[in-house]
N, CA, C and O atoms as CSV, one atom per row, in Angstrom:
chain,resi,resn,atom,element,x,y,z
A,1,MET,N,N,13.853,16.260,0.003
A,1,MET,CA,C,14.019,17.265,1.029
A,1,MET,C,C,14.633,18.502,0.380
A,1,MET,O,O,15.524,18.409,-0.465
A,2,HIS,N,N,14.139,19.643,0.793
A,2,HIS,CA,C,14.671,20.893,0.270
A,2,HIS,C,C,16.086,21.109,0.789
A,2,HIS,O,O,16.421,20.745,1.916
A,3,GLU,N,N,16.896,21.706,-0.057
A,3,GLU,CA,C,18.309,21.930,0.267
A,3,GLU,C,C,18.481,22.752,1.535
A,3,GLU,O,O,19.351,22.455,2.353
A,4,ASP,N,N,17.646,23.799,1.709
A,4,ASP,CA,C,17.783,24.645,2.905
A,4,ASP,C,C,17.469,23.871,4.183
A,4,ASP,O,O,18.117,24.077,5.210
A,5,LYS,N,N,16.480,22.985,4.125
A,5,LYS,CA,C,16.147,22.178,5.299
A,5,LYS,C,C,17.280,21.209,5.618
A,5,LYS,O,O,17.641,21.025,6.781
A,6,ARG,N,N,17.841,20.588,4.575
A,6,ARG,CA,C,18.953,19.667,4.775
A,6,ARG,C,C,20.130,20.387,5.439
A,6,ARG,O,O,20.748,19.858,6.363
A,7,LYS,N,N,20.431,21.586,4.964
A,7,LYS,CA,C,21.549,22.356,5.534
A,7,LYS,C,C,21.285,22.712,6.997
A,7,LYS,O,O,22.194,22.631,7.824
A,8,ARG,N,N,20.051,23.104,7.327
A,8,ARG,CA,C,19.711,23.425,8.720
A,8,ARG,C,C,19.882,22.209,9.621
A,8,ARG,O,O,20.422,22.315,10.723
A,9,LEU,N,N,19.420,21.052,9.148
A,9,LEU,CA,C,19.556,19.826,9.940
A,9,LEU,C,C,21.021,19.449,10.136
A,9,LEU,O,O,21.435,19.095,11.240
A,10,GLU,N,N,21.796,19.528,9.067
A,10,GLU,CA,C,23.214,19.194,9.169
A,10,GLU,C,C,23.947,20.164,10.084
A,10,GLU,O,O,24.867,19.764,10.797
A,11,ALA,N,N,23.548,21.450,10.073
A,11,ALA,CA,C,24.168,22.446,10.941
A,11,ALA,C,C,23.900,22.148,12.417
A,11,ALA,O,O,24.684,22.532,13.286
A,12,LYS,N,N,22.793,21.464,12.693
A,12,LYS,CA,C,22.450,21.099,14.076
A,12,LYS,C,C,23.017,19.734,14.466
A,12,LYS,O,O,22.744,19.227,15.554
A,13,GLY,N,N,23.814,19.142,13.560
A,13,GLY,CA,C,24.468,17.888,13.897
A,13,GLY,C,C,23.789,16.632,13.373
A,13,GLY,O,O,24.255,15.522,13.628
A,14,PHE,N,N,22.696,16.797,12.646
A,14,PHE,CA,C,22.022,15.626,12.077
A,14,PHE,C,C,22.748,15.185,10.816
A,14,PHE,O,O,23.329,15.996,10.095
A,15,ARG,N,N,22.703,13.891,10.569
A,15,ARG,CA,C,23.246,13.361,9.322
A,15,ARG,C,C,22.080,13.023,8.417
A,15,ARG,O,O,21.151,12.333,8.837
A,16,VAL,N,N,22.113,13.492,7.198
A,16,VAL,CA,C,21.031,13.281,6.255
A,16,VAL,C,C,21.490,12.245,5.235
A,16,VAL,O,O,22.564,12.369,4.645
A,17,GLY,N,N,20.665,11.225,5.037
A,17,GLY,CA,C,20.998,10.184,4.075
A,17,GLY,C,C,19.749,9.465,3.627
A,17,GLY,O,O,18.629,9.918,3.864
A,18,THR,N,N,19.958,8.348,2.982
A,18,THR,CA,C,18.834,7.560,2.488
A,18,THR,C,C,18.460,6.489,3.493
A,18,THR,O,O,19.216,6.195,4.419
A,19,VAL,N,N,17.282,5.906,3.301
A,19,VAL,CA,C,16.841,4.805,4.145
A,19,VAL,C,C,17.807,3.628,3.996
A,19,VAL,O,O,18.136,2.955,4.973
A,20,ALA,N,N,18.252,3.394,2.776
A,20,ALA,CA,C,19.188,2.292,2.520
A,20,ALA,C,C,20.478,2.483,3.311
A,20,ALA,O,O,21.031,1.521,3.843
A,21,GLU,N,N,20.952,3.707,3.386
A,21,GLU,CA,C,22.160,3.986,4.165
A,21,GLU,C,C,21.899,3.781,5.652
A,21,GLU,O,O,22.718,3.184,6.350
A,22,LEU,N,N,20.784,4.265,6.130
A,22,LEU,CA,C,20.441,4.145,7.549
A,22,LEU,C,C,20.343,2.685,7.975
A,22,LEU,O,O,20.828,2.304,9.041
A,23,LEU,N,N,19.712,1.878,7.133
A,23,LEU,CA,C,19.496,0.467,7.469
A,23,LEU,C,C,20.598,-0.450,6.942
A,23,LEU,O,O,20.533,-1.665,7.128
A,24,ALA,N,N,21.597,0.117,6.292
A,24,ALA,CA,C,22.705,-0.648,5.711
A,24,ALA,C,C,22.185,-1.757,4.792
A,24,ALA,O,O,22.584,-2.916,4.908
A,25,LEU,N,N,21.288,-1.376,3.877
A,25,LEU,CA,C,20.708,-2.341,2.945
A,25,LEU,C,C,21.648,-2.570,1.766
A,25,LEU,O,O,22.317,-1.650,1.295
A,26,SER,N,N,21.681,-3.789,1.311
A,26,SER,CA,C,22.410,-4.083,0.077
A,26,SER,C,C,21.567,-3.554,-1.082
A,26,SER,O,O,20.378,-3.292,-0.903
A,27,PRO,N,N,22.159,-3.392,-2.260
A,27,PRO,CA,C,21.364,-2.957,-3.418
A,27,PRO,C,C,20.205,-3.914,-3.707
A,27,PRO,O,O,19.129,-3.477,-4.115
A,28,GLU,N,N,20.418,-5.207,-3.500
A,28,GLU,CA,C,19.360,-6.197,-3.740
A,28,GLU,C,C,18.213,-6.041,-2.741
A,28,GLU,O,O,17.044,-6.131,-3.114
A,29,GLU,N,N,18.551,-5.809,-1.477
A,29,GLU,CA,C,17.516,-5.607,-0.458
A,29,GLU,C,C,16.733,-4.330,-0.734
A,29,GLU,O,O,15.511,-4.302,-0.590
A,30,GLU,N,N,17.430,-3.286,-1.127
A,30,GLU,CA,C,16.767,-2.017,-1.438
A,30,GLU,C,C,15.810,-2.189,-2.619
A,30,GLU,O,O,14.690,-1.679,-2.583
A,31,GLU,N,N,16.238,-2.898,-3.657
A,31,GLU,CA,C,15.386,-3.110,-4.829
A,31,GLU,C,C,14.165,-3.951,-4.476
A,31,GLU,O,O,13.065,-3.681,-4.957
A,32,TYR,N,N,14.353,-4.973,-3.638
A,32,TYR,CA,C,13.242,-5.828,-3.204
A,32,TYR,C,C,12.187,-4.993,-2.473
A,32,TYR,O,O,10.992,-5.127,-2.735
A,33,ILE,N,N,12.630,-4.147,-1.572
A,33,ILE,CA,C,11.703,-3.304,-0.811
A,33,ILE,C,C,10.986,-2.336,-1.740
A,33,ILE,O,O,9.775,-2.146,-1.620
A,34,GLU,N,N,11.714,-1.723,-2.662
A,34,GLU,CA,C,11.093,-0.798,-3.613
A,34,GLU,C,C,10.053,-1.513,-4.478
A,34,GLU,O,O,8.988,-0.958,-4.748
A,35,LEU,N,N,10.353,-2.733,-4.913
A,35,LEU,CA,C,9.403,-3.510,-5.704
A,35,LEU,C,C,8.141,-3.784,-4.906
A,35,LEU,O,O,7.031,-3.628,-5.415
A,36,LYS,N,N,8.309,-4.187,-3.674
A,36,LYS,CA,C,7.156,-4.474,-2.821
A,36,LYS,C,C,6.303,-3.220,-2.624
A,36,LYS,O,O,5.074,-3.293,-2.643
A,37,LEU,N,N,6.948,-2.082,-2.438
A,37,LEU,CA,C,6.218,-0.824,-2.272
A,37,LEU,C,C,5.481,-0.429,-3.550
A,37,LEU,O,O,4.353,0.058,-3.488
A,38,ARG,N,N,6.115,-0.638,-4.712
A,38,ARG,CA,C,5.435,-0.333,-5.982
A,38,ARG,C,C,4.197,-1.205,-6.161
A,38,ARG,O,O,3.149,-0.718,-6.584
A,39,LEU,N,N,4.314,-2.497,-5.839
A,39,LEU,CA,C,3.166,-3.393,-5.969
A,39,LEU,C,C,2.063,-3.027,-4.983
A,39,LEU,O,O,0.883,-3.061,-5.335
A,40,ALA,N,N,2.430,-2.679,-3.759
A,40,ALA,CA,C,1.439,-2.284,-2.757
A,40,ALA,C,C,0.720,-1.005,-3.195
A,40,ALA,O,O,-0.500,-0.899,-3.068
A,41,ASP,N,N,1.477,-0.039,-3.707
A,41,ASP,CA,C,0.864,1.200,-4.213
A,41,ASP,C,C,-0.068,0.887,-5.384
A,41,ASP,O,O,-1.158,1.450,-5.486
A,42,GLY,N,N,0.371,-0.019,-6.267
A,42,GLY,CA,C,-0.460,-0.413,-7.404
A,42,GLY,C,C,-1.754,-1.073,-6.965
A,42,GLY,O,O,-2.808,-0.833,-7.553
A,43,LEU,N,N,-1.678,-1.899,-5.937
A,43,LEU,CA,C,-2.884,-2.547,-5.411
A,43,LEU,C,C,-3.854,-1.505,-4.863
A,43,LEU,O,O,-5.054,-1.568,-5.130
A,44,ARG,N,N,-3.337,-0.552,-4.100
A,44,ARG,CA,C,-4.186,0.505,-3.540
A,44,ARG,C,C,-4.835,1.319,-4.655
A,44,ARG,O,O,-6.026,1.627,-4.592
A,45,GLN,N,N,-4.053,1.667,-5.674
A,45,GLN,CA,C,-4.578,2.449,-6.791
A,45,GLN,C,C,-5.628,1.669,-7.572
A,45,GLN,O,O,-6.665,2.216,-7.949
A,46,ARG,N,N,-5.356,0.395,-7.812
A,46,ARG,CA,C,-6.299,-0.443,-8.567
A,46,ARG,C,C,-7.620,-0.564,-7.816
A,46,ARG,O,O,-8.689,-0.471,-8.418
A,47,ARG,N,N,-7.548,-0.772,-6.501
A,47,ARG,CA,C,-8.763,-0.875,-5.688
A,47,ARG,C,C,-9.543,0.438,-5.737
A,47,ARG,O,O,-10.770,0.434,-5.835
A,48,ALA,N,N,-8.824,1.563,-5.669
A,48,ALA,CA,C,-9.477,2.877,-5.709
A,48,ALA,C,C,-10.122,3.120,-7.072
A,48,ALA,O,O,-11.222,3.667,-7.150
A,49,GLU,N,N,-9.435,2.709,-8.160
A,49,GLU,CA,C,-10.006,2.851,-9.504
A,49,GLU,C,C,-11.317,2.092,-9.631
A,49,GLU,O,O,-12.239,2.543,-10.309
A,50,LYS,N,N,-11.397,0.951,-8.986
A,50,LYS,CA,C,-12.609,0.140,-9.035
A,50,LYS,C,C,-13.636,0.597,-7.998
A,50,LYS,O,O,-14.713,0.013,-7.878
A,51,GLN,N,N,-13.293,1.637,-7.260
A,51,GLN,CA,C,-14.150,2.218,-6.229
A,51,GLN,C,C,-14.606,1.166,-5.218
A,51,GLN,O,O,-15.781,1.077,-4.864
A,52,LEU,N,N,-13.630,0.375,-4.767
A,52,LEU,CA,C,-13.902,-0.660,-3.776
A,52,LEU,C,C,-13.322,-0.251,-2.430
A,52,LEU,O,O,-12.248,0.347,-2.360
A,53,THR,N,N,-14.036,-0.578,-1.373
A,53,THR,CA,C,-13.458,-0.427,-0.045
A,53,THR,C,C,-12.513,-1.609,0.178
A,53,THR,O,O,-12.528,-2.576,-0.582
A,54,GLN,N,N,-11.707,-1.523,1.208
A,54,GLN,CA,C,-10.847,-2.660,1.526
A,54,GLN,C,C,-11.692,-3.895,1.847
A,54,GLN,O,O,-11.326,-5.014,1.490
A,55,GLY,N,N,-12.806,-3.686,2.511
A,55,GLY,CA,C,-13.697,-4.800,2.841
A,55,GLY,C,C,-14.285,-5.463,1.605
A,55,GLY,O,O,-14.370,-6.688,1.530
A,56,GLU,N,N,-14.689,-4.648,0.639
A,56,GLU,CA,C,-15.238,-5.200,-0.609
A,56,GLU,C,C,-14.173,-5.961,-1.391
A,56,GLU,O,O,-14.433,-7.034,-1.936
A,57,ALA,N,N,-12.969,-5.390,-1.437
A,57,ALA,CA,C,-11.865,-6.070,-2.122
A,57,ALA,C,C,-11.541,-7.382,-1.420
A,57,ALA,O,O,-11.240,-8.382,-2.071
A,58,ALA,N,N,-11.601,-7.377,-0.105
A,58,ALA,CA,C,-11.317,-8.591,0.668
A,58,ALA,C,C,-12.305,-9.699,0.325
A,58,ALA,O,O,-11.914,-10.858,0.184
A,59,LYS,N,N,-13.580,-9.352,0.191
A,59,LYS,CA,C,-14.584,-10.364,-0.173
A,59,LYS,C,C,-14.280,-10.953,-1.543
A,59,LYS,O,O,-14.407,-12.160,-1.744
A,60,MET,N,N,-13.875,-10.097,-2.494
A,60,MET,CA,C,-13.534,-10.575,-3.835
A,60,MET,C,C,-12.366,-11.556,-3.795
A,60,MET,O,O,-12.314,-12.517,-4.563
A,61,MET,N,N,-11.427,-11.293,-2.882
A,61,MET,CA,C,-10.212,-12.107,-2.804
A,61,MET,C,C,-10.305,-13.221,-1.758
A,61,MET,O,O,-9.341,-13.944,-1.508
A,62,LYS,N,N,-11.494,-13.340,-1.153
A,62,LYS,CA,C,-11.692,-14.330,-0.082
A,62,LYS,C,C,-10.629,-14.151,1.007
A,62,LYS,O,O,-9.944,-15.094,1.404
A,63,SER,N,N,-10.524,-12.910,1.468
A,63,SER,CA,C,-9.548,-12.546,2.487
A,63,SER,C,C,-10.247,-11.667,3.520
A,63,SER,O,O,-11.475,-11.653,3.600
A,64,SER,N,N,-9.481,-10.951,4.293
A,64,SER,CA,C,-10.055,-10.050,5.296
A,64,SER,C,C,-9.631,-8.615,5.007
A,64,SER,O,O,-8.640,-8.371,4.319
A,65,GLN,N,N,-10.392,-7.683,5.537
A,65,GLN,CA,C,-10.077,-6.262,5.358
A,65,GLN,C,C,-8.695,-5.959,5.944
A,65,GLN,O,O,-7.923,-5.200,5.359
A,66,SER,N,N,-8.389,-6.548,7.089
A,66,SER,CA,C,-7.098,-6.258,7.717
A,66,SER,C,C,-5.944,-6.772,6.861
A,66,SER,O,O,-4.872,-6.168,6.835
A,67,ARG,N,N,-6.159,-7.878,6.167
A,67,ARG,CA,C,-5.115,-8.411,5.284
A,67,ARG,C,C,-4.907,-7.480,4.091
A,67,ARG,O,O,-3.775,-7.260,3.661
A,68,ILE,N,N,-6.000,-6.934,3.559
A,68,ILE,CA,C,-5.886,-5.972,2.456
A,68,ILE,C,C,-5.101,-4.747,2.927
A,68,ILE,O,O,-4.240,-4.242,2.207
A,69,ALA,N,N,-5.397,-4.277,4.125
A,69,ALA,CA,C,-4.684,-3.124,4.675
A,69,ALA,C,C,-3.188,-3.433,4.789
A,69,ALA,O,O,-2.353,-2.586,4.474
A,70,LYS,N,N,-2.851,-4.644,5.238
A,70,LYS,CA,C,-1.441,-5.033,5.330
A,70,LYS,C,C,-0.793,-5.095,3.954
A,70,LYS,O,O,0.359,-4.696,3.786
A,71,MET,N,N,-1.535,-5.596,2.970
A,71,MET,CA,C,-0.985,-5.650,1.610
A,71,MET,C,C,-0.706,-4.245,1.096
A,71,MET,O,O,0.355,-3.990,0.525
A,72,GLU,N,N,-1.647,-3.340,1.295
A,72,GLU,CA,C,-1.493,-1.975,0.793
A,72,GLU,C,C,-0.402,-1.217,1.541
A,72,GLU,O,O,0.131,-0.232,1.029
A,73,ALA,N,N,-0.069,-1.666,2.740
A,73,ALA,CA,C,1.000,-1.042,3.521
A,73,ALA,C,C,2.335,-1.740,3.297
A,73,ALA,O,O,3.338,-1.366,3.905
A,74,ALA,N,N,2.359,-2.754,2.426
A,74,ALA,CA,C,3.571,-3.539,2.146
A,74,ALA,C,C,4.153,-4.125,3.426
A,74,ALA,O,O,5.367,-4.135,3.627
A,75,ASP,N,N,3.267,-4.611,4.284
A,75,ASP,CA,C,3.673,-5.208,5.550
A,75,ASP,C,C,4.676,-6.336,5.294
A,75,ASP,O,O,4.619,-7.018,4.271
A,76,GLU,N,N,5.582,-6.515,6.234
A,76,GLU,CA,C,6.620,-7.542,6.063
A,76,GLU,C,C,6.058,-8.955,5.977
A,76,GLU,O,O,6.730,-9.852,5.467
A,77,THR,N,N,4.835,-9.171,6.466
A,77,THR,CA,C,4.229,-10.501,6.418
A,77,THR,C,C,3.583,-10.805,5.070
A,77,THR,O,O,3.116,-11.921,4.839
A,78,VAL,N,N,3.557,-9.819,4.187
A,78,VAL,CA,C,2.923,-9.973,2.876
A,78,VAL,C,C,3.986,-10.340,1.836
A,78,VAL,O,O,5.003,-9.657,1.712
A,79,SER,N,N,3.748,-11.404,1.102
A,79,SER,CA,C,4.705,-11.844,0.083
A,79,SER,C,C,4.448,-11.137,-1.250
A,79,SER,O,O,3.361,-10.616,-1.501
A,80,LEU,N,N,5.476,-11.135,-2.089
A,80,LEU,CA,C,5.310,-10.603,-3.447
A,80,LEU,C,C,4.254,-11.412,-4.193
A,80,LEU,O,O,3.462,-10.861,-4.958
A,81,ASP,N,N,4.253,-12.720,-3.964
A,81,ASP,CA,C,3.276,-13.606,-4.594
A,81,ASP,C,C,1.851,-13.163,-4.270
A,81,ASP,O,O,1.004,-13.081,-5.160
A,82,LEU,N,N,1.592,-12.879,-3.007
A,82,LEU,CA,C,0.245,-12.463,-2.597
A,82,LEU,C,C,-0.131,-11.127,-3.232
A,82,LEU,O,O,-1.267,-10.950,-3.672
A,83,LEU,N,N,0.804,-10.195,-3.282
A,83,LEU,CA,C,0.521,-8.900,-3.909
A,83,LEU,C,C,0.179,-9.071,-5.388
A,83,LEU,O,O,-0.766,-8.460,-5.887
A,84,ILE,N,N,0.946,-9.898,-6.081
A,84,ILE,CA,C,0.712,-10.105,-7.512
A,84,ILE,C,C,-0.619,-10.817,-7.743
A,84,ILE,O,O,-1.379,-10.425,-8.628
A,85,ARG,N,N,-0.910,-11.855,-6.961
A,85,ARG,CA,C,-2.186,-12.558,-7.120
A,85,ARG,C,C,-3.358,-11.627,-6.824
A,85,ARG,O,O,-4.401,-11.724,-7.470
A,86,SER,N,N,-3.200,-10.735,-5.867
A,86,SER,CA,C,-4.265,-9.782,-5.522
A,86,SER,C,C,-4.474,-8.773,-6.641
A,86,SER,O,O,-5.609,-8.409,-6.950
A,87,LEU,N,N,-3.389,-8.324,-7.243
A,87,LEU,CA,C,-3.518,-7.420,-8.390
A,87,LEU,C,C,-4.270,-8.098,-9.526
A,87,LEU,O,O,-5.138,-7.487,-10.149
A,88,PHE,N,N,-3.940,-9.360,-9.799
A,88,PHE,CA,C,-4.656,-10.100,-10.837
A,88,PHE,C,C,-6.135,-10.258,-10.474
A,88,PHE,O,O,-7.002,-10.148,-11.340
A,89,ALA,N,N,-6.421,-10.514,-9.204
A,89,ALA,CA,C,-7.810,-10.671,-8.762
A,89,ALA,C,C,-8.628,-9.397,-8.984
A,89,ALA,O,O,-9.842,-9.457,-9.177
A,90,LEU,N,N,-7.954,-8.249,-8.955
A,90,LEU,CA,C,-8.639,-6.973,-9.191
A,90,LEU,C,C,-8.627,-6.575,-10.663
A,90,LEU,O,O,-8.994,-5.452,-11.009
A,91,GLY,N,N,-8.202,-7.501,-11.532
A,91,GLY,CA,C,-8.291,-7.246,-12.966
A,91,GLY,C,C,-7.067,-6.639,-13.607
A,91,GLY,O,O,-7.143,-6.145,-14.732
A,92,THR,N,N,-5.945,-6.662,-12.925
A,92,THR,CA,C,-4.716,-6.137,-13.505
A,92,THR,C,C,-4.195,-7.123,-14.544
A,92,THR,O,O,-4.140,-8.328,-14.295
A,93,TRP,N,N,-3.814,-6.608,-15.705
A,93,TRP,CA,C,-3.264,-7.433,-16.776
A,93,TRP,C,C,-1.753,-7.507,-16.642
A,93,TRP,O,O,-1.143,-6.693,-15.949
A,94,ARG,N,N,-1.152,-8.480,-17.304
A,94,ARG,CA,C,0.297,-8.667,-17.236
A,94,ARG,C,C,1.067,-7.435,-17.690
A,94,ARG,O,O,2.080,-7.085,-17.085
A,95,ASP,N,N,0.603,-6.770,-18.749
A,95,ASP,CA,C,1.319,-5.580,-19.214
A,95,ASP,C,C,1.235,-4.444,-18.188
A,95,ASP,O,O,2.179,-3.669,-18.032
A,96,GLU,N,N,0.098,-4.352,-17.490
A,96,GLU,CA,C,-0.027,-3.357,-16.428
A,96,GLU,C,C,0.915,-3.692,-15.274
A,96,GLU,O,O,1.545,-2.807,-14.695
A,97,LEU,N,N,1.001,-4.970,-14.952
A,97,LEU,CA,C,1.905,-5.417,-13.891
A,97,LEU,C,C,3.355,-5.102,-14.269
A,97,LEU,O,O,4.136,-4.650,-13.432
A,98,ALA,N,N,3.701,-5.341,-15.514
A,98,ALA,CA,C,5.064,-5.037,-15.973
A,98,ALA,C,C,5.364,-3.549,-15.839
A,98,ALA,O,O,6.466,-3.176,-15.438
A,99,ARG,N,N,4.397,-2.695,-16.170
A,99,ARG,CA,C,4.594,-1.247,-16.025
A,99,ARG,C,C,4.786,-0.875,-14.561
A,99,ARG,O,O,5.620,-0.030,-14.237
A,100,LEU,N,N,4.016,-1.505,-13.676
A,100,LEU,CA,C,4.164,-1.258,-12.243
A,100,LEU,C,C,5.564,-1.622,-11.769
A,100,LEU,O,O,6.199,-0.871,-11.029
A,101,ILE,N,N,6.031,-2.778,-12.202
A,101,ILE,CA,C,7.339,-3.253,-11.779
A,101,ILE,C,C,8.445,-2.332,-12.285
A,101,ILE,O,O,9.417,-2.079,-11.574
A,102,LYS,N,N,8.300,-1.832,-13.506
A,102,LYS,CA,C,9.319,-0.979,-14.106
A,102,LYS,C,C,9.246,0.472,-13.631
A,102,LYS,O,O,10.214,1.219,-13.783
A,103,SER,N,N,8.129,0.874,-13.068
A,103,SER,CA,C,7.912,2.281,-12.738
A,103,SER,C,C,8.824,2.761,-11.614
A,103,SER,O,O,9.349,1.975,-10.826
A,104,LYS,N,N,8.986,4.047,-11.572
A,104,LYS,CA,C,9.697,4.699,-10.471
A,104,LYS,C,C,8.646,5.035,-9.435
A,104,LYS,O,O,7.646,5.686,-9.737
A,105,ARG,N,N,8.873,4.595,-8.233
A,105,ARG,CA,C,7.903,4.822,-7.166
A,105,ARG,C,C,7.974,6.267,-6.681
A,105,ARG,O,O,9.058,6.804,-6.455
A,106,VAL,N,N,6.810,6.886,-6.523
A,106,VAL,CA,C,6.718,8.233,-5.968
A,106,VAL,C,C,6.358,8.080,-4.499
A,106,VAL,O,O,5.272,7.596,-4.178
A,107,PRO,N,N,7.266,8.492,-3.586
A,107,PRO,CA,C,6.967,8.329,-2.162
A,107,PRO,C,C,5.692,9.057,-1.771
A,107,PRO,O,O,5.431,10.176,-2.214
A,108,ARG,N,N,4.908,8.399,-0.932
A,108,ARG,CA,C,3.684,9.018,-0.428
A,108,ARG,C,C,4.022,9.949,0.713
A,108,ARG,O,O,4.950,9.687,1.478
A,109,ALA,N,N,3.284,11.027,0.834
A,109,ALA,CA,C,3.454,11.935,1.950
A,109,ALA,C,C,2.927,11.269,3.205
A,109,ALA,O,O,1.917,10.566,3.170
A,110,ALA,N,N,3.598,11.488,4.285
A,110,ALA,CA,C,3.123,10.937,5.555
A,110,ALA,C,C,1.833,11.638,5.942
A,110,ALA,O,O,1.684,12.842,5.734
A,111,SER,N,N,0.915,10.891,6.496
A,111,SER,CA,C,-0.346,11.497,6.928
A,111,SER,C,C,-0.343,11.622,8.434
A,111,SER,O,O,0.307,10.853,9.142
A,112,ARG,N,N,-1.072,12.593,8.902
A,112,ARG,CA,C,-1.179,12.828,10.343
A,112,ARG,C,C,-2.586,12.581,10.793
A,112,ARG,O,O,-3.540,12.995,10.134
A,113,SER,N,N,-2.722,11.915,11.899
A,113,SER,CA,C,-4.061,11.758,12.462
A,113,SER,C,C,-4.281,12.890,13.449
A,113,SER,O,O,-3.370,13.306,14.164
A,114,ARG,N,N,-5.504,13.371,13.467
A,114,ARG,CA,C,-5.803,14.543,14.330
A,114,ARG,C,C,-6.713,14.155,15.436
A,114,ARG,O,O,-7.076,14.994,16.260
């Protein structure tokens, strides 16, 4: 967030902080969520690199399109195990997985439907 926007919000009585502060997450919970988001982003990127639709990826993984969408959204019902197995199913190697795990996640911009 830009400094000027933060100052305007604080001047109007808003408190600006992190998601971890808002949800009172422990450092371990915050790291777990960040890891899940990195893996979900990696799955989406890997599928896009292979030029697959969610439906096509689902057929490869013997799953459903809606399940792929949940994986890519890091839905709470999706386990780390499932994300990792799905990455492997799309041809991700262990060294690539290690880079994903170690990487700093770049937050995605929110999209608007019109």
